[in-house]
N, C-alpha and C positions, 0 to 999 in steps of 0.2 A: 504494500499500500504505499502510495506518495501523498504527501500532504503538503499544504501551505497553510499560514496563519498570518494575518496583519491586523491586530486588535485595533490600530489606529483608524482602520476604514471606517469604523462607525461614526467617527467625528467629521468626515469628509461630507461636503455638500457641494453638488453640481453647480448651484446657484441659479438654475434654471428651473422653470415650471414645466411640466410635462403635458403635452398635447392629449387630449381625451378625445377620442372617435366613438364613445359608447352610444350616442345618439344615431351614428349611421347603423352600428350594430343591432340596434332595435329595430331598425327598417328591414332586416333580413328574414326571409321565413325561419320559423323555429327558434327565434332568438329566445333563451332563457337563462339567467345566471345557472353556472354549474353548480352543484350541491358542495357543501361542505361537511364532511363526515368525520364525527369523533371516533377516536381510536383509545379508549381507555387502557387496553392491554398495551399499546406502545408505551402510553404516558407511563405506566408503571416500570416499563422496561427501561426507560432512559431516566426516570426518576424526576419527571417534571409533572406540571399541574394538568398540562391538557396537550394532546396531540391530534391535530385535525388534518385531512386531506383534502387537498382541493382537487375533486375528481373530474377530470377532463374527459372521461370516456365517452361522453355523448354532448359534442357541442357543435352546434347548427348543423346537425345530420350526418355528421362524421365523427369517428372514434378517437379525435385528439385535438389539442388546443389550436392546431396549425391555422384552423379556417379563420381565427380571429386576426392574424396579420395577412394571411393571403387574400382575404375577402376585400379588405380596405385597400391594400396595395392594388388589387387588380380593378377595383372601382376607380382609382384615381389613373391608373395606366389608360383605362379606356376613356375617361373623361378626356384626358387628352389626345388620344388616339383613337376615335371609334372605330369598332371592327377589326382591330389589330389581332393578328394571332398571338395568342400568349406563348411563351418559351420558357421553360425553366428546368433545373436540374434537381434532383431529390434522391434521398436515400430513402423515402417513404412517404411520412405523412404530409409534407409540404406540396409535393408534385399532385397526390390526390386531391388536396385542397384547391390547386391551381385548376386542375381538370372540372373540379366541380363547379368553381365559379365562372371558368369560361362559357360553360352551358347556360347557366344562370344570367349570364351577360349576352349570351347570343353569338358567342364565337367559338374559335376551335383552340386547342391546346396541343402543344409538342413537349413532351416530357422526357429529359436523358434521365438515363437511370445508370447507377455504377454496375460492372459486370457482376459483382458478388450478390447483387439484390435475391432475395429469395423468390420464386416464381409465383407464389401465391401474393406478395406484396405486391409484383409487378402487374399481376392479374387484377387487383383491386384498383390501381390506377387506371388500367384500360378499360374497367368496367365503367370508369366517369367519361368516356368518350375521348380519351385523350390519344394521341398517336405517340407511341413508346419508342426510345432509341436507346437502345443498350450500348454503352461505352467500356470498352476493353480498358479498365483502370479503376481508380477508386473516386472518392464523391468528388474530389477536386478537379479530376479529369473529366467528370461528368458536367460539371460547371464551366469549364473553359469550352467544352464541345457545344453546350448550350448557347454560351455567350456568342461564339463564331457563328452559329447557325441562325441567331436572332440579328446578328450584324450583317447578314449576307443579303437580308432583303428588307426592305424599307417597310413592308407590312407586318413585321413582325416585331414584338417588344419583349424583352426580357424581363422575367418576373422572379427575381432571385431574392433569398431571404438573408444572403451574406454579402458584406460590401468588401469593395478593394478601392484603390485610387482610381477616381473618374468613375465609379459606379455606386453611387451612394443615395440618391434620391428615393429609389424603389425600396432598399432595405430600412430607411426611415420610415417610410409609411408602413413597412411590416412591422416594425418594433412600435409604431404607435398603436397598431391594432393589438397588440398584447397587454396593453396597458389596461385594456378594460377588465383583464382578469385580475390584477391587481385592485382595481377599482370595486369589484364585487367582493372579494376577499375582505377588504377593510369594512365594507358594510355588513357582511355577514358575521365577521367576528364582533364588531363593534367595538374593540381596542386595537392598538397597535400590537400586531406579534412582535415577539423577542426573537424569535429565530424563523427564517424562510429558507428551506431548502429547494435548490432549482437544478435540475438535469442541464448540461451543458453539451450541446453540439457544436454550432459555430458561434454561439454564445449569445445570441440575439434575444432570447428570453432572459437570460440571466442581466443582460443589458438593461431590458426593460424593468424589471423587478428592481435592480438596483438605483436606476434612474428614479422609480417611484418614491422608493424609501429615503433618497438622498437629493430628493429635489428640495428646490428653497422653502423654507419654513418647516421642514419635517422635523421631528425629535430627535433623530439620529439613535433612536433605540434598538433598532431593528437590526439584528445580525444576518447578513447573506452566507451561506455555506452552499458553494457550487459543487457539483459531482460530475466527474469524467469517467468514463470508462477506462480500465488498464490498458486497452488497446489502443487508445487514442487520448493520451492525457495533455491535449495540448493547453488546456487551462493551468492546470497544476506547473506544468513545465515554463509555460509563458511568465508565470507569475513569479515563479522561482528565479528566473532569467532575467526579469525585469524588461523584458521585450517579447514582442509576439514571435513565436517560434512554429515551425510548422513541423509535425512528427510524424513518424512512421505509423501505419494503422495495421493491425490485424483482424481476422473476423470476429465478430461479436454479435452477440444476440441484443445488444442495444444499439441496432441499426442507426436509429435516428440520433444518435451521440458518436458515432464512428466517424467523426471528421477531423481531417488532419490539421486544418488551420482555422483559427478565430476570425470573425469578421472582423474587419478594419475599424469599423464604427465600435463594436463592442469592447476592444481591447482596452482603450484608454478608461472606459467606464469600469471594466472589470480591475484595471490596474490600481485605481484609486478607492474602489468602494467596494470591493470583495474581501468580507472578514476573513474568509477560510474555503480551502479546496481539499477535495479528497480524491482518489481513484477506488473504483470498485470491480471486483471480478463478474464474470458472466454468472458463475455459480452463486455470487451473494446477490445478484440481480434477480436471478431465477428464484431464488428462494423468498427474497423479499416479495416478488411478485403472488407466490402462493401463499405467504402470509397475511398479504392484505386482502387476498380473496377470501382468506378464512374469518377475516373482519369486515367483509361485506363490501370490498371494494375491487373493482374490475380495473386492474394495471398491468400493462405489459411491461416488458422487461427495462424498456427506456424510462418511463414513468415511476417504476418501483425503484429504479434507481436511487431515488431520493430517499427512500427508507432504508436502503442499503448503505448510504451515504452518511446519514446521520449515526446509523449503528457504528460505521467505520469510525466517525470521529468521537464517539464514545470510549471505542476501545485505545482511543489515543490521548493519554491522560494531559499532555502539554497542549494539545489543540482544544480538548475539552475545557481546560482551565481558562485558555485564552478567549473562548467563547463567553465565559463569564455570565452564564445564564442564571436570573433569579430562582428563588425557590418555587415562585408560582409562575415560573414560564409557561407561555404559549408557542408551541412549535408548529410551522405549518410544513407539510410535504407537498409539493406540486406534483402531481400524479398527471403526467401530460398526455397520457393515450391509454386507451382500454386494451385489455387482453384480445387478441385476434384468434381465430379459430385453428391457426397453426402454431399457437404458442401453449 
């Protein structure tokens, strides 16, 4: 297990106010806040007053949180370029959300996927009406291929949830979409959480959560723990190095988190505002998924990584001490996806 800790992070403020797009989400068919589920067994395990899961297993008709960002980004893209073909790369849930929104907006989608994506995951994207292109390589290779495909024809628009130099507007819209999750969470809790545990792929959701709790006027009470798969520990490694680094990746059941590189927009926010980060194994994520199911929550390995991650943090005495949770702490696990039929 690799870890990182920065207790000074909770005193950092972005100095900015986060943009809310929740009114837009309310216009979409099926919008409703996703449930907050109490886990008394997990609270006893961690020795805290309360553990809750933000359950994203049913979000705007799909089994993952990604529709929040994809819907707003696609809406904004089509506003500026009516009828454009939407192009994206994905390791699973983002591409399915893009395909669903393309149908909703009356256009088409082409989605590039890494070579190692499971057939059932690919079929779920295709079932939304997208044209699939399988790339011989990992997630970053699929992103490059999608960007080249989009640039080759003026009728196409790239809708990606990760940023790099020269490509920042669409990822910014995506992160704005994720803000709805934190707004719902605050309303449902009624108090500011002491710890929010976030899974990290390219880091965009972690960016959104940190930006929310570190925005101008925030109390600075909430700690943020970010969780990487041990097959792609780009968050932990980047934080430890003090610069964004690209890491090698291996096969992982946490497909949605198995990305080599952080978004260029996420990195500075993570660098300044992330309290701690840990890595978890496939076995730990799968066990956490089973344990959440036993407590009434459907969570795939990428979503259950947060439960595995907080358990990992508890095992590291120094890291747990740095988090400095009060005796009456409320801990929030973001479960970003439901279990699929092949998990």
